[in-house]
N, C-alpha and C positions, 0 to 999 in steps of 0.2 A: 465834377470829374471830367477830365479831358483825355481823349484817346485818339491817336492818329496812326497812320500806317507805320510810322517808324518805331513807335513805342513797344509794340509786341511782335514785330516782324520775325525776330529770331525765334520767339516761342512758337510762332505759327508754322514756319516752314523748315526750321533747322533740324529738329529731331530725326525725321524720316530721311532727310538728305544726309545727315551726318552718319546715320546707321549704314546707309548704302556705301558712303565713301570710306567709312572705317573698315568695312569688310575687304576693301581692296588691299589693305595692308595686313590682313589676317590670313589665316590658313585657307579661308574659303576662296580667295582669289576672284578672278573675273567671273567665273561661273556662279559663285555665291552672290556676287554683286548683282548679276542679272536676275538671279532667282528672287532676291529681295525686291528689286525694282518692279518685277512683274506683279507683285502684290499691291503696290502703291497706287493710289488714285492719280489721275492726271493732275498736273499743276494748273492752277487757275491763272491764266495769262493771256496776253494778246500781242500780236506783232504790230498793232496799230499804235501810233504815238500821237497823243493829243498835243496840239500846238498851243502853247500858253501855260500860264500858271494854274495849278489846281485850285478849284473853288471849294470852300468849305460848306458842308450841309450839316446843320445841327440836328441831332436825333436825341429823343428821350426814350429811355428803355424802361419797361416794366417787367417784373418777374413775379409770377404767382407763387403760392406756398410750395407747390410740388417742385418747381424749378429751384427755389432757394434751399430745398432739402438735399439737392444734389451736391456732391463734392466739387470744390473749386468752380462753382457755377459762374461766378462773376468774371473770373479770369477767362473762362471758356467763351463767354459772350463777347468780351472785348477782343479776344484773339480772333474770333470769327468775323467780327466787324472789320478788324484790321486786315484780315486775309481778303475780305471782299474789296477793300480799298486797293489791293494790289492789281485788281482788274479795273476798277472804276477810274482810278487816276489816269492811267495811260489811255483808256478807252474813251472816256467822256470828260476827263478833267474834273472829276468829282471826288471829294474826300469827305467821308463821314466822320464827324467828330461827336463823341458822346457827351452830351450836356449833363446827364445824370442817369443813374440806374436806381429805380425806385421799387419799393415793395408794392405788390398788387394783391389786395385782399379780394380775390375774385370768387364769386359764389356760383355762377352759372356753369353750363356745360362748355367744353372747349369749342363746340360748334357755334356758340354765341359769343365767343371771346372777342372777335373783331368788333362787333356791335357794342359790347360792353366797354371796350377800350376807347372807342370813339365817344361814348357818353362820359367816360371818366376824364379824358384829356382831349380837348378840342384841337390841340395842336398849335396853339398860339405860341409864336416865338420859336417854332421848330419846323424843319422841313418834313420830317417824318416822326411819327410815334410808333415804336416797335414794342410789341408785347410777346413775351415768352411764356408759354403755358405747358401744362403737364405733358410728359412724354406719352407716346402711344403705347398701348398694351400689346399690340401685334405689329410686326414689321410691315413697312410699306415703302414704296418708291413713288407713289402717286403724289405729284406736287400739291394738288388741291387738298390732300389729306395732311401733308406735312406742314402746310401753312395756308394763309388766307390773305387776300388783298384784292382790291377792285381797281379797274382803270380809273384814273384821275383821283384816286384815293390818297389820303395822307396818313393812313394807318396800316400797319402790317401785323399779322399774327403768325408766330412760328411755334411749332411743337419742338420741345427740347429733345435732345438725343436720349434714347432709351437703350442702355447698354445691352441687356439680354436679347431683346428682339432684334436689335441691329446686328449682333453677332450671328444670330440665326440667318439674317438676310445676307450676311457676308460669307456664308458657308461656301467654301471653294475659292474664296478670294483672300484667304489668310493662311499663313504658314501654320504648322502644327502647334498645338497648345504649349509644348515645351520649348519651342523655338525662342531664343533670347530676344529676337527682334519683333516678336508678335505684338507686344504691348505698344511699341512705337508705331507699328503699322496700323493697329486699331485706332490710335490717336490721330493718325494722318487721315483715315477715313472719316472719323468724327469731325475733324475740322473742315474737311472738304465738303461733306454733305451739308453741314449746317450753313457754311458760307455760300454754297451754291443755291440752297433753298432761299436764303436771304436775298441773294442777287436776283433770283427768279421773281420773288414777290416785289422787290423794289422796281424791277423792270415792268411788272404788271401795272403798278400805279402810274408808270410813265407812258403807258400805251403800247408796250411791247406785245406782240401777238405770238401765240403758241406756235411752235415750229415742228415740222414733221420729222426732222432728223434728231435721233436720240442723242447725238453727240453735242447738240447745242443746249445751253443752259435754259432756254425758254421752251424746251420740250415738255410734254405733259407729264413725263415721268423722270425721276432722278436716275442718273447713271454716274458711276465713279469716273467715267471717261469724259465727262463734261468739263470744259475748260474756258469757254468763252461764248459770246453771242454771235449770231450770223451778222454779216455786214448790213443786211437790210434792217434788222432790229437795232443795230448800232446807230444807224442813221436816225431812227425814231428816238432813241435814247438821247443822243446828242441834242436834238431839237428840244426835247422835253426838259432836259436838265437846265438848259439855258432859260427856258420859260419859267420853270419852277423856281429857280434861284433868283429870278427877276421879280418874283411875286406877282406874275401876271395872273389874272383870273382864270379859273378852270375853263370857262367858255372860250377864252382866247387860245389857250393851249389846245383845246379840243379842235378848234377850227384849223390850227396849224397841223396837228396830227392827221386830221381827216384829209387835208390837202396832200400831205406827204404820203399817206397810205394809198390814196387813190390815184396819185400821179403815175404810178406804174405797178402792174400786178407782179406778184412773185409766187412761184409755185411751192416755195418752202414753208409757207404758212399753212396752218390747219384751217380749212375753210370755215368751220363752225366758230373757231376763235376769232378769225378775221371778221366775220359777220357780227359777232358779239361786240367786239371793240368798236367797229364802225358804228354800230347802233348806239353805243354809249356816247360816242363823240357827237353823233348827230343829235341825240337827245339833249346833250349839254349845250350845243349850239342853239337848238330850238328853244331851250329853256331860257336863254338870254333874250329871246324875242317875245315880249309879253303877248299873250293871247294866241300864240302859234305852237304851243307845246303839244297839245292834244288835238289831232284832227277830228272834226265833226262833233266836238263837244261844244254845246252852246256857250256863248261868252259869259252868260250869267251864272253858269255852273262851273266855269273853269277853275276858280280858286278852290271850290269844294272838291272837285274831281282830283285836283293836284294834291290836296291834303289827304284824301282817302288813299291815293297811291302811295304817299309817304308813310302813312300808318301801316299799310300792308308791307311795304319794303322793310319796315323795322319790326315786323313780326306781330303787330297788334291786329291780328286777323279779325277777331270778333268785333272790335270797335270799327274797323274798316267796313265790314259787311253791314253793320247796323246803319252807319251813315250812308252806305251805298244804296241800301234798300229805300231809305228816305229820298235819296236823289232820284231813284228809279220811279218813285211815286209821282214825281214831277215830270219825269221824261221817260215814260214807259216804253216808248218806241225807239229809243236811241241805242243803236247797235254797239257803238263804242263804249258806252257806259256798261252795257250788258257784257261786253267783251272783258272789261276789267273785273266784273264779278266772276265770270268764268275762270279767269286766270288766277284770281285770289283763291277760289275754291279748289282749283287744281292743285294748289300747294297744300291747302288744308280745308276740308277733310280729305281731299285727294280725288284722283280720277276714278277710283272704284266706287265712290259715293253716288247714289242715285240722284240726289239733289244737285250735285256738281254737274253730272251729265245733262240734267234738265236745263240748268242755266246755260251751259255751252250750246245745247241744241236750240235754245231760244235765240242765240246769236245767229245761228244758221238760218232760222226762220226770218229774222229781221234783215239779214244781209245774205241772201242765198248765193249770190255770186262772188262773195269775198272768201279768199282762202285762209284768212288770218286765224280764225277759230280752229280750223282743222289742223293747222300747224301747231297751235298751242296744245291741243288735245293730244296730238301725236307725240309731242315732246314729253308730256306727262306719262303717256303710255310707255314710251321708251324707258323712262326712269323707273317705271314699275315693272319693267322686264317683259311687257306685252308687245313684242316686236311685230307679230302678224297683225294685230289690231292697229298698231301705229301705222303700218304700211297702208291699211285701208284708208285711214285719215289722210295720209300724205298723197295717196292717189286722188282722193277727192280734192285736195288742195291743188294738185297739178291741173286738174280740169278747170279750175277757177282762176288761176294766175293770169291768164290772158285777159280777164275782165278788168284788171287793174289799170287805171290811167297812168299812175306812176308807181314805182316801187316793184315792178315785175322782176327786175334783175335781182333785187334783194330777196324777194320771196323765193325765187329759184335757188339762190345761194343757200337759203335756210333749209329748203327741202334736201338739196344735194348734200349739204353739210350734215344733216341729221342721218341720212343714209350712210354717209361715210363714217359717222360716229359709231354706228352699230356694226360696221363692217359688212354692210349689205352690198356686195360688189355688183351683182346683176341689176338690182333696183337702182343703184347709183347710175349705172350706165344707161338704164332706161330713162331716168330723169334727165340725164345729160342730153340724150337724143331728143327728148321732147322739148327741152330748152334750146336745142340747136347749139349746144356748147361743145362741139367736138374737140376744140382746142383748149378747153378749160383745163387749168392745172389739176383739177380733181380727176380728170380722165387719166392723166399721167400717174396720179397717185393710185388709182384703181389698177392700172396696168402694172405698176410696180408691185402692188400687193399680190396680184395674180402670179407674176413671175416669181416673187420671193417665196410664195407658199405653194406653188405648183397647182394653181386652180385656173386653168384656161377657160375663156368665155365659152359658154355652151356645154360645159362639162356635165356629164350625166351621173357622175358618182356623188354629186351633192346638189340638193335643192337650194334655190336662192335664199330661202329663209334659214338655211343651215350653214351658209358660207362663213358667217362670222364665227359660228361654233367650231367649224373645222379649222379656221385660222387660229382660234384660241387653243384648240387641242394641239396643233403643231407647235405653237409658241410654248405651251406647257411642257411638251416633250423636250424641246430644245433647252428650256431653262433647267429641267432636271438633268439633262446631259451635261450642261455647263457647270452644274453644281456637283458633278461626279456622282449623281444618284442614278447609276446605270440600271439597277434592278427596278426602281420605280419608273424609270423611263421606258423600259421594256414592257412593263405592265400597262402603262398609259398608251403605248403604241398598240398593244394587243387590243385594248378596249376601243381605241379609235379606228383600227382596221376593221372591226366588226361593223362599225357604224358607217364608215366611208371606205369600203374595200377598193383597192386599186388607186387611191389618191396619190398622185406623184409627190406631193409635199410630205406625206407620211413616209413614203419610200425614201425620199431624200433624208428625212430625219433618221431613218434606220442606217443609211449610209454614214451620217454624222456619228451615230452611236458606235458603229463598228470602228470607225476611224479613231475615235477617242479611246477605244478599248485596245487599239493596236492591231485590230483584225483587218488588215489593209486589203486583202483579196476579197473578203466579204463586203467591205466598204465599196470597192470598185464595182462589184456585181450589183449592189443596191443602187448606186448612182447611175449605172448603165440602165437599169430597169426604170428608174425615175425619168431619165431623159428620153427613153423610148416612149413613155406615156406622154411626156410634155417636154419637147426639145428646148423650150424657153424657160424651164425651171431654173432660175438664177442660182439658188442655193446649191442645187445639185451640180450645176456647171462650175461653181466656185469650188466645191469640194472635190469634184473630179479633176479640175485643174491642179489643185493642191496635191492630190494623190499622184497624178502623172509627173509632177515635178520631183517626186522622190526618186525617179529613175532617169538618169541622164539621157537614156535612149528615147524617152518620151517627153523630153522637155518642150520640144516644139509644139506637140499636141496639147500639152498642159497650158502653155502660154495662149494657144488658140482658144481653149475652153475659158480661160480667165477673161480674155478680150470679149468673148461672146457674152459672158456673164455681165460684164460692164455695159455692153451694148443694150441688153434687154432690161438691165436694172442699174442705171447710172448711179443710184444712191448707195450701192453695195460697196461700202468703203473697204471691207475686207478683201474684196477681189482686186481693187486698185493697189492696196498695200502689198498683197502677195505677188502681184504682177511686177511691181517695182522691185521687190527683192529678187525675183527671177531674173530681171534685166541686170540687176546689180551683180548677181553671181555670174551671169554670162558675160559681164563686162560690155554690155551693149549700151554705151553711154548715150548715143543718139536717141535710142528708144526710151531710155530712162529719163533723159531731159525733156522729151516731148510729153511723156506721161506726167512728170512732175509739174509741168506748166499747166496741163489740163486739170490736174488735181487741185492746184492752187486756185485756178479759175472756178472750179466746181465747188470746193469746200471752204475756200477762203483761208487756207493755211497750208504750210509746206507738207509735202508728201513724207510721212514718217517711214523710215526704213529700219 
């Protein structure tokens, strides 16, 4: 079975577009057209034009029983692949062609699907093997939940679209149930989400790194506004596609990607993801050098150590631990071997198990100056939700990083990335100070979060270990507001106010709530209060600027507030776009042109107006 971008293109993009265009000739007019367009997801596209003919990449597709039970599942899959081709062809000169779609009698849980797929089909004769498995029972936007893929991998797992949960997730993004265009708009969201997740997973196998901007496809969460990749990840993808289609060994591709990633830093990458990808690439390069894969492991134990690592990687924990104990009998004082035991046991039976903690403590005894085990334990504690205990381990790690002859920068990156991952702003800043990384992109990320959510450094209304919870509470309120769940938003605000009274971010959220409800005087009062508490609260600045633009007599002040929001939070795209519309209405062409150039340079795409 063959499928290319041309064969299903009309089926992929035409319905939603035709709906919008048809309305122009109906009684709804231009207003109706704009109303429909605001419900549609962004088009998957790029302004980049690949030079040369597109190159074909053969893919084999597997669908499990739950997927095959869905209506027109096969057509949906081919349409989604074709939609992905609309970006891949101009972006990197790649065109996916479906070699076959096969039944998949899968028995395990969806979490094991990627491993099962790799065991089922080694990928011979195909560039990728793609498996579609049962839809989720609950709605999600988290990419790691919607699919699975690994850097340098040749296999991809995707969860199928689940109609009911997805409609719940789309609440507020769809017209009313009786609207005649609702069905086509739902289909547009269906195609967009599945194609974007596919693109995200393909990019992951090619070494793309997670991005901080929610508008990029490689963000950690899905958004209907995602349309393309950042320029930096595009560069990685172009390099990797050429290597992959030339059948170069993974170690060769890993070396190329490692060189490309490290030739210049970029603040748009998620530090933890950057470190993970770099680690994978380095390990792949080292794996190609016999005897140098695992530091400090005796040469006589190297092959056995590697085999044990592979057993653990494939979930064969008990077999791995049995062999590992035999190896430790021969090398009882080797910290690296004990470190592997600690890391295996942190996965199962877990960090809460006494034997696990004993094994990890033994590493500390054998290598008291090494931070590695503390970082590993901290990671497990974070996954278990024990943030305060994880901080103790990370502080212990920080005290030991200076002992490393090599790899100190990588260790600091891990620590900083883990703090960033849990939203611990103050602890991240402390680690940056200790690492003397005042110009690190992570510092800019923390500053952006502080500005966006109104949490200035040294704030007394929130303890360091509660900063992430406050950010999450503000995000929850804003999501409720955007979902038009105003009553729930008010209740969530009341609860958060009791825990963090006077937090500017919560006051800014009240401003947003009043704004959405049409209570503009109340909204201005709330934004004024938020800015009095934190003059650099970018969301409050953006909202205040928007409110001031409603009155021609305060347009200048509104523009000033929007410019201030951009100064303190350059990633706040809403402020850029609102400022652009203000310049457009005021016919200030010079200012608009300057803003458009800056927006293009910042976001890699034209300023939408």
